[in-house]
C-alpha positions as CSV (number, residue, x, y, z in Angstrom):
1,M,34.4,-107.9,-65.3
2,E,36.4,-111.0,-66.6
3,K,37.8,-113.5,-64.5
4,T,41.7,-113.4,-64.8
5,S,44.0,-116.4,-63.6
6,Y,47.2,-114.9,-61.8
7,S,50.2,-117.2,-60.8
8,L,50.4,-116.0,-57.0
9,E,51.7,-118.1,-54.3
10,A,50.2,-116.4,-51.2
11,L,46.6,-115.3,-52.4
12,G,44.4,-118.3,-51.8
13,N,47.0,-119.8,-49.6
14,K,47.6,-120.9,-46.1
15,T,50.7,-119.0,-45.8
16,P,53.2,-118.8,-42.8
17,L,54.7,-115.6,-42.0
18,P,58.4,-115.3,-43.2
19,K,60.8,-114.9,-40.8
20,T,62.5,-112.0,-42.4
21,P,62.1,-109.7,-45.3
22,E,64.4,-111.3,-47.5
23,E,62.6,-114.5,-47.1
24,A,59.2,-112.9,-48.0
25,S,58.0,-113.0,-51.6
26,L,56.4,-109.9,-52.8
27,E,53.9,-110.3,-55.7
28,A,52.4,-108.1,-58.4
29,I,49.3,-108.4,-60.4
30,P,48.7,-106.5,-63.6
31,N,47.2,-103.0,-63.7
32,H,44.2,-102.8,-66.0
33,W,44.7,-99.1,-66.3
34,P,48.4,-98.4,-66.8
35,E,47.6,-95.1,-69.1
36,A,45.5,-93.6,-65.9
37,N,47.4,-91.2,-63.3
38,Y,45.5,-92.7,-60.1
39,E,46.9,-93.2,-56.9
40,V,47.1,-96.4,-54.7
41,N,47.1,-95.7,-51.0
42,L,47.7,-98.7,-48.5
43,Y,48.0,-98.4,-44.7
44,C,49.5,-101.2,-42.4
45,E,48.4,-99.8,-39.0
46,E,50.2,-102.6,-37.0
47,F,53.8,-102.6,-38.0
48,T,56.5,-103.7,-35.9
49,C,60.2,-104.2,-36.1
50,L,63.0,-104.1,-33.5
51,C,65.4,-101.6,-32.4
52,P,68.7,-103.0,-33.7
53,V,70.6,-101.8,-30.5
54,T,68.1,-102.7,-27.8
55,S,66.2,-105.1,-29.3
56,Q,62.8,-103.2,-28.0
57,P,59.9,-103.5,-30.3
58,D,59.0,-100.3,-32.1
59,F,55.6,-99.4,-33.8
60,A,54.4,-97.7,-36.4
61,T,51.9,-97.0,-39.2
62,I,53.5,-97.6,-42.8
63,D,51.8,-95.5,-45.4
64,I,52.8,-96.5,-49.0
65,C,51.2,-94.1,-51.8
66,Y,51.9,-95.0,-55.2
67,I,50.9,-94.1,-59.0
68,P,51.3,-97.4,-60.7
69,D,52.2,-98.4,-64.4
70,K,51.7,-101.6,-65.5
71,K,51.6,-103.5,-62.3
72,L,50.0,-103.4,-58.8
73,V,51.2,-104.8,-55.3
74,E,49.0,-107.8,-54.6
75,S,47.9,-107.1,-51.0
76,K,48.5,-110.4,-49.2
77,S,52.0,-111.0,-50.1
78,L,52.4,-107.2,-48.8
79,K,51.0,-108.1,-45.6
80,L,53.4,-111.1,-45.2
81,Y,56.3,-108.8,-46.3
82,L,55.7,-106.4,-43.7
83,G,55.1,-109.0,-41.1
84,S,58.3,-110.2,-41.6
85,Y,59.7,-107.2,-40.2
86,R,58.6,-108.2,-36.8
87,N,61.6,-110.0,-35.7
88,T,63.9,-107.6,-37.4
89,G,66.5,-105.4,-35.9
90,I,66.1,-102.1,-38.1
91,F,66.5,-98.3,-37.7
92,H,63.6,-96.4,-38.7
93,E,65.0,-94.7,-41.6
94,Y,66.4,-97.8,-42.9
95,V,63.1,-99.7,-42.9
96,V,61.2,-97.0,-45.0
97,N,64.1,-96.8,-47.7
98,K,64.3,-100.7,-47.9
99,I,60.5,-101.1,-48.2
100,L,60.6,-98.3,-51.0
101,N,63.5,-100.1,-52.8
102,D,61.9,-103.5,-52.6
103,L,58.6,-102.3,-54.1
104,V,60.0,-100.1,-56.6
105,T,62.0,-103.0,-57.8
106,L,58.9,-105.4,-57.9
107,L,56.5,-102.5,-59.3
108,E,58.5,-100.2,-61.4
109,P,55.9,-97.5,-60.3
110,K,55.7,-94.0,-62.1
111,R,56.0,-92.5,-58.5
112,M,55.9,-93.8,-55.1
113,Q,56.2,-92.6,-51.5
114,V,56.6,-94.7,-47.8
115,K,56.0,-93.2,-44.8
116,G,57.1,-94.5,-41.5
117,N,55.0,-92.8,-38.5
118,F,56.7,-94.5,-35.7
119,S,55.5,-94.1,-31.9
120,T,57.3,-92.2,-29.8
121,R,60.1,-93.6,-27.9
122,G,62.6,-91.7,-25.6
123,G,60.7,-88.4,-26.1
124,I,61.3,-88.5,-29.9
125,R,58.8,-89.2,-32.7
126,I,60.6,-90.3,-35.8
127,V,58.6,-90.1,-39.1
128,P,60.9,-90.8,-42.0
129,V,59.7,-90.5,-45.7
130,A,61.1,-92.0,-48.6
131,T,60.3,-91.1,-52.0
132,Y,60.9,-92.2,-55.8
133,E,59.9,-90.7,-59.1
134,R,60.6,-91.7,-62.4
135,E,62.3,-89.3,-64.4
């Protein structure tokens, strides 16, 4: 495989965790197989955010599944982006839609789904799923 040079800020550098998702910088790399309809599955098993009302921590597994077009998400930038939610007060349904919107804006994929499998709180498990499909 030929070595390719990318202009990336996070990968290969000591990068502090952004304080908010708005401060985070999602980055993309080229997809060398844009004509193929293959899936990329990413799992963040240690996602945390805060309840916007009580400020109590909420824990979840975030599952991202997409069929890329010309770009792939660079995984370290995604890790930092997802970690930036740690101190963010946000409802479960909003967070999965925000992650989906931010990734669709960056990648322009053929299809994407973001699922938030949140830990049970108050006797209820919330599992929002947001989906995008290019027309």
